[in-house]
C-alpha positions as CSV (number, residue, x, y, z in Angstrom):
1,M,0.0,0.0,0.0
2,P,1.7,3.3,-1.0
3,R,2.1,5.9,1.7
4,C,2.2,9.7,1.6
5,R,5.7,11.0,0.7
6,L,6.0,13.3,3.7
7,H,4.6,10.7,6.1
8,H,6.9,7.8,5.2
9,A,9.0,8.1,8.3
10,G,6.4,7.5,10.9
11,G,3.5,6.2,8.8
12,C,0.5,8.2,8.0
13,R,-1.9,8.8,10.8
14,S,-4.9,9.2,8.4
15,D,-6.6,6.0,7.4
16,W,-8.0,7.7,4.4
17,C,-4.6,9.1,3.2
18,C,-3.1,5.7,2.8
19,Q,-6.1,3.7,1.8
20,S,-8.0,5.8,-0.8
21,T,-7.5,7.5,-4.2
22,A,-4.3,6.8,-6.0
23,A,-4.4,10.2,-7.6
24,A,-3.5,12.0,-4.4
25,V,-0.6,9.6,-3.8
26,A,0.6,9.8,-7.4
27,Q,0.7,13.6,-7.1
28,E,2.5,13.1,-3.8
29,E,0.1,15.5,-2.0
30,C,0.4,15.3,1.7
31,R,-3.1,16.0,3.1
32,V,-3.2,16.2,6.8
33,L,-6.6,14.5,7.0
34,T,-6.5,13.2,10.5
35,W,-9.7,12.5,12.4
36,P,-11.0,15.0,14.9
37,Q,-9.6,14.3,18.4
38,E,-12.5,15.6,20.5
39,S,-16.0,16.9,19.9
40,P,-16.6,20.4,21.5
41,V,-19.0,20.6,24.3
42,S,-22.1,22.7,23.5
43,S,-22.5,25.5,26.1
44,G,-25.6,25.4,28.2
45,T,-26.0,21.6,28.2
46,P,-25.0,19.5,31.1
47,L,-21.8,17.7,30.3
48,D,-23.0,14.4,31.8
49,D,-26.1,14.5,29.6
50,K,-24.1,14.8,26.5
51,E,-21.5,12.2,27.5
52,R,-24.1,9.7,28.7
53,V,-25.9,10.0,25.3
54,R,-22.7,9.8,23.4
55,Q,-21.5,6.7,25.2
56,A,-24.9,5.0,24.7
57,T,-24.8,5.6,20.9
58,D,-23.0,3.3,18.5
59,L,-22.1,5.5,15.6
60,V,-21.8,2.6,13.2
61,E,-25.3,1.5,14.1
62,L,-26.6,5.0,13.9
63,V,-25.1,5.9,10.5
64,G,-25.8,2.4,9.2
65,G,-29.4,2.8,9.9
66,H,-29.6,5.5,7.3
67,I,-26.7,4.7,4.9
68,P,-25.6,1.2,3.8
69,L,-22.1,0.7,5.2
70,E,-19.3,-1.8,4.3
71,R,-16.4,-2.7,6.5
72,R,-12.9,-1.9,5.1
73,G,-10.2,-2.7,7.6
74,R,-10.7,-0.7,10.7
75,L,-13.3,1.6,9.0
76,Y,-16.8,1.4,7.7
77,V,-17.4,3.2,4.4
78,G,-20.6,4.3,2.5
79,L,-21.9,6.6,-0.2
80,C,-22.2,10.2,1.1
81,P,-25.8,11.4,0.9
82,W,-24.8,15.1,0.7
83,H,-23.2,15.0,-2.7
84,D,-23.4,12.9,-5.9
85,D,-21.2,10.1,-4.6
86,S,-20.4,7.1,-6.8
87,R,-17.3,5.9,-4.9
88,P,-17.8,5.6,-1.1
89,S,-16.2,8.7,0.4
90,L,-18.0,8.7,3.8
91,Q,-16.1,6.9,6.5
92,V,-17.1,5.9,10.0
93,H,-14.3,5.2,12.6
94,P,-15.8,2.8,15.2
95,E,-13.0,3.2,17.7
96,R,-13.1,6.9,17.8
97,Q,-16.8,7.2,17.1
98,F,-16.4,9.8,14.4
99,W,-17.5,10.0,10.8
100,K,-16.3,12.1,7.9
101,C,-16.9,12.7,4.2
102,W,-13.6,13.7,2.6
103,V,-15.2,15.2,-0.5
104,C,-17.7,17.4,1.3
105,N,-15.2,18.0,4.1
106,I,-17.9,17.5,6.8
107,G,-17.9,15.2,9.7
108,G,-18.1,14.8,13.5
109,D,-19.7,12.7,16.1
110,C,-23.2,11.3,16.6
111,F,-24.7,14.7,17.4
112,N,-23.2,16.2,14.2
113,F,-24.6,13.4,12.1
114,V,-28.1,13.8,13.5
115,E,-28.0,17.6,13.1
116,R,-27.1,17.3,9.5
117,W,-29.3,14.3,8.6
118,E,-32.4,15.6,10.4
119,G,-31.8,19.3,9.9
120,V,-32.0,20.2,13.6
121,D,-29.9,22.0,16.1
122,F,-27.8,20.5,18.8
123,V,-30.4,20.5,21.5
124,E,-32.9,18.7,19.3
125,A,-30.2,16.2,18.2
126,L,-29.4,15.5,21.9
127,R,-33.1,15.0,22.7
128,M,-33.5,12.6,19.7
129,L,-30.5,10.5,20.6
130,A,-31.4,10.4,24.3
131,E,-34.9,9.2,23.4
132,R,-33.3,6.6,21.1
133,A,-31.0,5.4,23.9
134,G,-33.7,5.5,26.6
135,I,-31.9,8.2,28.6
136,R,-33.8,10.8,30.7
137,L,-32.2,14.2,30.2
138,Q,-31.5,16.6,33.0
139,R,-33.0,20.1,32.8
140,R,-31.1,23.1,34.2
141,G,-29.5,26.5,33.5
142,S,-29.8,27.9,30.0
143,F,-31.3,24.7,28.6
144,K,-34.6,26.7,28.6
145,K,-36.6,24.2,30.6
146,E,-39.9,26.0,30.5
147,A,-39.8,26.6,26.7
148,H,-38.8,23.0,26.1
149,D,-41.5,21.6,28.4
150,E,-44.1,23.8,26.7
151,K,-43.1,22.5,23.2
152,S,-43.1,19.0,24.5
153,N,-46.6,19.4,25.9
154,L,-47.8,20.7,22.6
155,L,-46.3,17.8,20.6
156,Q,-47.7,15.3,23.0
157,A,-51.2,16.8,22.7
158,L,-51.0,16.9,18.9
159,S,-49.8,13.3,18.8
160,W,-52.7,12.2,21.1
161,A,-55.2,14.1,18.9
162,A,-53.9,12.5,15.7
163,Q,-54.4,9.1,17.3
164,Q,-57.9,10.0,18.3
165,Y,-58.9,11.2,14.9
166,H,-57.3,8.2,13.1
167,Q,-58.9,5.7,15.4
168,W,-62.4,7.3,15.0
169,L,-62.1,7.2,11.2
170,V,-61.0,3.6,11.1
171,E,-63.3,2.1,13.8
172,A,-66.4,4.3,14.3
173,R,-69.6,3.3,12.6
174,E,-70.5,7.0,12.3
175,A,-67.3,7.5,10.2
176,E,-68.7,5.4,7.3
177,P,-69.4,8.5,5.2
178,V,-65.8,9.6,5.6
179,R,-64.5,6.2,4.6
180,N,-66.7,6.3,1.6
181,Y,-65.4,9.7,0.6
182,L,-61.8,8.6,0.8
183,H,-62.6,5.4,-1.2
184,E,-64.2,7.6,-3.9
185,R,-61.0,9.6,-4.0
186,A,-59.1,6.3,-4.6
187,I,-57.2,6.6,-1.3
188,S,-56.3,3.1,-0.1
189,A,-56.5,1.8,3.4
190,D,-52.7,1.4,3.5
191,A,-52.3,5.1,2.6
192,I,-54.8,6.1,5.3
193,R,-52.5,4.2,7.8
194,R,-49.2,5.5,6.5
195,F,-50.3,9.1,6.4
196,G,-52.3,8.8,9.7
197,I,-55.4,10.3,8.0
198,G,-58.2,10.8,10.5
199,A,-61.6,12.5,10.8
200,S,-63.7,14.2,13.4
201,P,-67.4,13.9,14.0
202,T,-69.8,16.9,13.9
203,N,-70.0,17.0,17.7
204,W,-68.9,20.5,18.9
205,Q,-66.9,19.1,21.9
206,W,-66.0,15.6,20.9
207,L,-62.2,16.0,21.2
208,L,-62.6,18.3,24.2
209,D,-64.7,15.7,26.1
210,R,-62.1,13.0,25.3
211,A,-59.3,15.2,26.6
212,R,-60.8,15.6,30.1
213,T,-59.4,12.3,31.2
214,T,-55.9,13.2,29.9
215,P,-53.1,15.6,31.0
216,H,-53.9,17.8,28.0
217,S,-55.4,21.0,29.5
218,E,-57.7,23.4,27.6
219,R,-54.8,25.9,27.5
220,I,-52.6,23.3,25.8
221,L,-55.3,22.3,23.4
222,Q,-55.9,26.0,22.5
223,A,-52.2,26.6,22.0
224,C,-52.2,23.6,19.6
225,G,-55.0,25.1,17.6
226,L,-57.3,22.1,18.4
227,I,-60.0,24.1,20.2
228,L,-61.4,27.6,20.0
229,P,-63.2,29.9,22.5
230,S,-66.9,30.0,22.2
231,Q,-68.8,33.4,22.2
232,R,-71.1,31.9,24.8
233,G,-68.2,30.9,27.0
234,G,-66.3,27.6,27.0
235,W,-64.7,25.9,24.1
236,Y,-65.5,24.0,20.9
237,D,-63.5,21.7,18.5
238,R,-61.9,23.5,15.6
239,F,-61.9,20.6,13.2
240,R,-65.4,19.1,13.8
241,G,-67.0,17.3,10.8
242,R,-63.7,17.2,8.7
243,V,-61.3,14.8,7.1
244,L,-58.0,15.4,8.9
245,F,-54.5,15.2,7.4
246,P,-51.8,15.2,10.1
247,I,-48.9,17.6,9.2
248,R,-45.7,16.1,10.5
249,D,-42.2,17.4,10.8
250,E,-39.1,15.7,9.6
251,Q,-38.9,13.6,12.8
252,H,-42.4,12.2,12.1
253,R,-44.0,14.2,14.9
254,T,-47.5,15.7,14.4
255,V,-47.2,19.5,14.5
256,A,-50.5,20.6,12.9
257,F,-53.6,19.4,10.9
258,G,-55.1,20.2,7.6
259,G,-58.9,19.7,7.6
260,R,-61.2,19.3,4.7
261,V,-64.9,19.6,5.2
262,L,-66.8,16.4,4.3
263,P,-69.2,17.4,1.4
264,A,-72.1,15.4,3.0
265,W,-71.7,17.4,6.3
266,A,-70.8,20.8,4.9
267,R,-72.8,23.9,5.9
268,P,-73.2,26.8,3.4
269,D,-71.2,29.2,5.5
270,E,-68.4,26.8,6.2
271,P,-64.9,27.1,4.7
272,K,-63.8,24.1,2.6
273,Y,-60.4,23.9,4.2
274,V,-59.3,24.7,7.7
275,N,-55.6,24.5,8.8
276,S,-54.0,24.7,12.2
277,P,-52.8,28.2,13.1
278,E,-49.2,29.1,13.6
279,S,-47.8,27.8,16.9
280,P,-44.4,27.3,18.7
281,V,-44.1,24.0,16.8
282,F,-45.7,24.8,13.5
283,S,-45.3,27.4,10.7
284,K,-46.9,26.9,7.3
285,H,-43.9,28.7,5.7
286,R,-41.4,26.2,7.2
287,H,-43.3,22.9,7.0
288,L,-44.3,20.7,4.1
289,Y,-46.9,18.0,4.1
290,A,-45.5,14.4,3.7
291,L,-41.8,15.5,3.9
292,D,-41.3,13.0,6.7
293,L,-42.2,10.2,4.3
294,A,-40.6,11.7,1.2
295,R,-37.3,13.0,2.4
296,D,-35.3,9.7,1.9
297,T,-36.4,9.5,-1.7
298,I,-35.8,13.2,-2.2
299,R,-32.3,12.8,-0.9
300,R,-31.7,9.8,-3.1
301,E,-33.1,11.3,-6.3
302,R,-31.9,14.9,-5.5
303,L,-35.4,16.1,-6.6
304,A,-38.5,17.2,-4.7
305,V,-41.9,17.5,-6.4
306,V,-44.3,20.0,-4.8
307,V,-48.1,19.8,-5.2
308,E,-50.8,22.0,-3.8
309,G,-53.2,19.5,-2.1
310,Y,-53.0,16.9,0.6
311,T,-54.9,14.2,-1.4
312,D,-52.6,15.0,-4.4
313,A,-49.6,14.2,-2.3
314,V,-51.2,11.1,-0.8
315,L,-52.1,9.7,-4.2
316,C,-48.7,10.5,-5.7
317,H,-47.1,8.3,-3.0
318,Q,-49.7,5.7,-3.5
319,Y,-48.7,5.5,-7.2
320,G,-45.0,5.2,-6.5
321,L,-43.9,8.9,-6.6
322,S,-42.6,9.0,-3.1
323,H,-40.6,12.2,-3.6
324,V,-43.7,14.4,-3.5
325,V,-44.6,16.9,-0.8
326,A,-47.4,19.5,-0.6
327,V,-47.5,23.2,0.5
328,L,-49.9,24.1,3.3
329,G,-52.4,26.6,1.8
330,T,-49.6,29.0,0.8
331,A,-47.3,29.5,-2.1
332,L,-43.9,27.9,-2.3
333,G,-41.6,30.3,-0.5
334,S,-38.0,30.8,0.5
335,G,-38.6,29.0,3.8
336,H,-39.7,25.9,2.0
337,I,-36.7,26.2,-0.4
338,R,-34.3,26.4,2.5
339,L,-35.9,23.3,4.0
340,L,-35.7,21.3,0.7
341,K,-32.1,22.4,0.0
342,R,-31.0,20.1,2.9
343,Y,-32.0,17.2,0.8
344,C,-32.0,18.0,-3.0
345,D,-30.6,20.2,-5.8
346,A,-33.9,20.6,-7.7
347,V,-37.5,21.3,-7.0
348,C,-40.4,20.7,-9.4
349,L,-43.6,22.6,-8.9
350,L,-46.6,20.7,-10.3
351,L,-49.3,23.2,-11.3
352,D,-52.7,23.2,-12.9
353,G,-52.8,24.5,-16.5
354,D,-55.4,27.2,-15.7
355,E,-54.8,30.9,-14.8
356,A,-54.3,30.1,-11.1
357,G,-51.5,27.8,-12.2
358,R,-49.8,30.6,-14.2
359,R,-49.9,32.9,-11.2
360,R,-48.2,30.3,-9.1
361,A,-45.5,29.9,-11.8
362,N,-44.9,33.7,-11.5
363,E,-44.6,33.4,-7.8
364,V,-41.8,30.8,-7.9
365,L,-39.8,32.6,-10.7
366,E,-38.1,34.9,-8.3
367,L,-37.2,31.9,-6.1
368,F,-35.5,30.3,-9.2
369,V,-33.4,33.4,-9.8
370,A,-32.5,34.2,-6.2
371,E,-31.9,30.7,-4.9
372,Q,-29.0,28.3,-5.5
373,L,-31.5,25.7,-6.5
374,D,-33.0,24.5,-9.8
375,V,-36.7,25.2,-9.7
376,R,-38.8,23.6,-12.4
377,V,-42.5,24.0,-13.4
378,A,-44.6,21.0,-14.7
379,T,-48.0,22.1,-16.0
380,L,-50.9,19.7,-16.0
381,P,-53.5,19.6,-18.8
382,V,-56.2,22.3,-18.3
383,G,-58.9,21.1,-16.0
384,E,-56.9,18.3,-14.4
385,D,-55.2,18.0,-11.0
386,P,-52.5,15.4,-10.2
387,A,-55.0,13.1,-8.6
388,E,-57.2,13.0,-11.8
389,L,-54.2,12.4,-14.0
390,L,-53.0,9.6,-11.8
391,K,-56.4,7.9,-11.8
392,R,-56.7,8.3,-15.6
393,S,-53.2,7.5,-16.8
394,G,-51.2,6.1,-13.9
395,G,-48.0,7.1,-12.2
396,E,-45.8,6.8,-15.3
397,A,-47.6,9.6,-17.1
398,L,-47.0,11.9,-14.2
399,R,-43.4,10.8,-13.9
400,V,-42.8,11.7,-17.6
401,L,-44.4,15.1,-17.1
402,I,-42.1,15.8,-14.2
403,E,-39.0,14.6,-16.1
404,K,-39.8,16.9,-19.0
405,A,-40.6,20.0,-16.8
406,P,-38.7,23.1,-17.9
407,N,-37.1,25.4,-15.3
408,A,-39.2,28.3,-14.0
409,W,-37.5,30.8,-16.3
410,D,-38.0,28.8,-19.4
411,H,-41.6,28.2,-18.4
412,K,-42.3,31.9,-17.9
413,L,-40.6,32.7,-21.3
414,Q,-42.8,30.1,-23.0
415,V,-45.9,31.7,-21.4
416,V,-45.2,35.3,-22.3
417,T,-44.1,34.6,-25.9
418,E,-46.9,32.2,-26.7
419,G,-48.6,33.2,-30.0
420,I,-46.1,36.1,-30.6
421,D,-44.1,36.4,-33.8
422,L,-41.0,38.0,-32.2
423,A,-39.6,39.1,-35.6
424,R,-42.8,40.9,-36.7
425,D,-45.0,41.6,-33.7
426,T,-42.6,44.1,-32.1
427,H,-45.1,45.8,-29.8
428,R,-46.1,42.5,-28.1
429,A,-42.5,41.3,-28.2
430,H,-41.4,44.4,-26.4
431,A,-44.1,44.0,-23.8
432,A,-43.0,40.4,-23.2
433,L,-39.4,41.4,-22.9
434,E,-40.2,44.2,-20.4
435,E,-42.2,41.7,-18.3
436,M,-39.2,39.3,-18.2
437,L,-36.8,42.1,-17.2
438,T,-39.2,43.4,-14.6
439,L,-39.2,40.0,-12.9
440,L,-35.5,39.9,-13.0
441,A,-35.2,43.4,-11.6
442,R,-37.3,42.5,-8.6
443,V,-34.7,40.0,-7.4
444,P,-32.6,41.5,-4.6
445,R,-28.9,42.1,-5.6
446,G,-27.5,40.9,-2.3
447,T,-28.8,37.4,-2.4
448,P,-27.2,34.7,-0.1
449,S,-26.0,32.7,-3.1
450,G,-23.8,35.5,-4.3
451,Y,-21.7,34.6,-7.4
452,T,-23.9,31.7,-8.5
453,V,-27.0,33.9,-8.7
454,Q,-25.1,36.6,-10.6
455,L,-24.0,33.9,-13.1
456,K,-27.5,32.6,-13.4
457,Q,-28.9,36.1,-14.1
458,Q,-26.1,36.7,-16.7
459,Q,-27.1,33.5,-18.5
460,M,-30.8,34.7,-18.5
461,L,-29.8,38.0,-20.1
462,T,-27.8,36.2,-22.8
463,R,-30.8,34.0,-23.6
464,L,-33.2,36.9,-23.7
465,A,-30.8,38.8,-26.0
466,H,-30.6,35.8,-28.4
467,Q,-34.3,35.1,-28.4
468,F,-35.5,38.7,-28.8
469,R,-32.6,39.6,-31.1
470,V,-31.6,42.5,-28.9
471,D,-28.0,43.5,-28.0
472,E,-27.0,42.1,-24.6
473,A,-25.4,45.3,-23.5
474,T,-28.7,47.1,-24.2
475,L,-30.6,44.6,-22.0
476,R,-28.0,45.0,-19.2
477,Q,-28.5,48.7,-19.3
478,R,-32.3,48.4,-19.3
479,L,-32.1,46.1,-16.3
480,K,-29.8,48.6,-14.5
481,E,-32.4,51.3,-15.2
482,M,-35.2,49.2,-13.8
483,R,-33.3,48.4,-10.6
484,H,-32.4,52.1,-10.2
485,Q,-36.1,53.1,-10.6
486,R,-37.2,50.5,-8.0
487,A,-34.5,51.6,-5.5
488,S,-35.3,55.4,-5.9
489,R,-39.1,55.1,-6.3
490,P,-40.6,57.5,-3.7
491,T,-43.4,56.6,-1.4
492,R,-46.5,58.2,-2.7
493,A,-47.9,60.8,-0.2
494,T,-51.6,60.9,0.4
495,G,-53.3,63.4,-1.8
496,S,-50.1,64.4,-3.7
497,S,-50.9,62.7,-7.1
498,T,-50.6,64.8,-10.2
499,S,-53.1,64.8,-13.1
500,E,-50.4,64.7,-15.8
501,E,-47.2,62.8,-16.1
502,S,-44.2,64.5,-17.7
503,P,-42.9,62.7,-20.8
504,R,-40.0,60.4,-20.0
505,E,-36.9,59.7,-22.2
506,L,-37.2,56.4,-24.1
507,S,-34.9,53.6,-22.9
508,L,-32.3,52.1,-25.2
509,I,-34.4,48.9,-25.6
510,E,-37.5,50.9,-26.5
511,R,-35.5,52.8,-29.1
512,E,-34.2,49.5,-30.6
513,F,-37.8,48.2,-30.9
514,L,-39.0,51.4,-32.5
515,E,-36.2,51.3,-35.1
516,L,-37.6,47.9,-36.1
517,L,-41.0,49.3,-37.0
């Protein structure tokens, strides 16, 4: 086995350096790639808590539960899930209880692995590993006992409610109309079980009455969003008479509910959908439905597909598209993108082909430009939603649609230029180009992704110049003007509007279009 040139005297201390790629050895590069000697202690956490959990955790067993590992000498190796790995570059050292990927240059102990895999902070990683090992944690000092206990109480109440709703749906004779409704929507019994789908009767205090024999107080149930105060005093159930879809976090804990009124039980003044309010454990801008079930496939395929309905997501999984998640009554936003970036490099938004779908596509375009992520848009035939397409044509038809989806920029360009002869219809072509530049101008310059975003915007300008047959420097100047106008646009004072606008100087791009007339 060849050894590093500068380590030949005493032997290389790095298992990787002398056991992996021949390229590094051939180039006689001495990489000081030794394993970390000690994991830093996180301040504010009792040392004995952390050490007890660390000692009770077998790192090989922990990592191997998520990534297939193979023994090589003193080490275990596997494919790194955080980059496109074809040659095992993640190593686990069982004696030192450390792991490292030499390509990503990331690694650490059991806590670091859980933090990165689950997307949580140290305190949550400690809690999860302690629960896994059956260790009761101490609570003191800056560990924020009260806040932690409140969050724990909310999660316990939500988990209890999910069990009650699911059990009533599956077992109660009165739930037969709900079971029939789900059957009509082609949702299988297995999907009902996997997603924990439940239902609530029309009784105003059904859940509240059941909670009276539990530790879950009215204050906790209200903080969870499960009950509401009545105008006549007392409380009533928020989700009465609804099919309920538990919204779970990445650790499979119920944090909220999405409720759809059962058509047979609906009242004229009743909203079709009711979702849990924001709470200490839930935000619709930071959670996605079915991510707990989809994340392993998303991580493996490096692609997440986003739909707009709970039943759409359930049916996609049922038909084998297990990398599908759903937004929670809101548009796909930067919080969702940050969440998905932990697991994938691309997001495909599955939209209806109607006007509402086009509006959604506009909303995600700025995300595509501003984020270091490939955002694509797949458009369904007009009048169809994902569930209808699946029932009509099967999972393969939807998979093909997703594979052929253009990125958000190309999709928008197709929409604004549809039916326009760019060489002859100069007025409409100019309007379309202005619309594209306006969208580009709205993206903040100081984006977190820095150089990558600038490069992406430069590529967009180049494509616009080619497609619209306009000089690229002219487009760059027009974009600069638009950004300047947005930055210097004054706030309109009340009652200060003028009846006439002074004529403005034509922009370079406008003059180019006029010259073509």
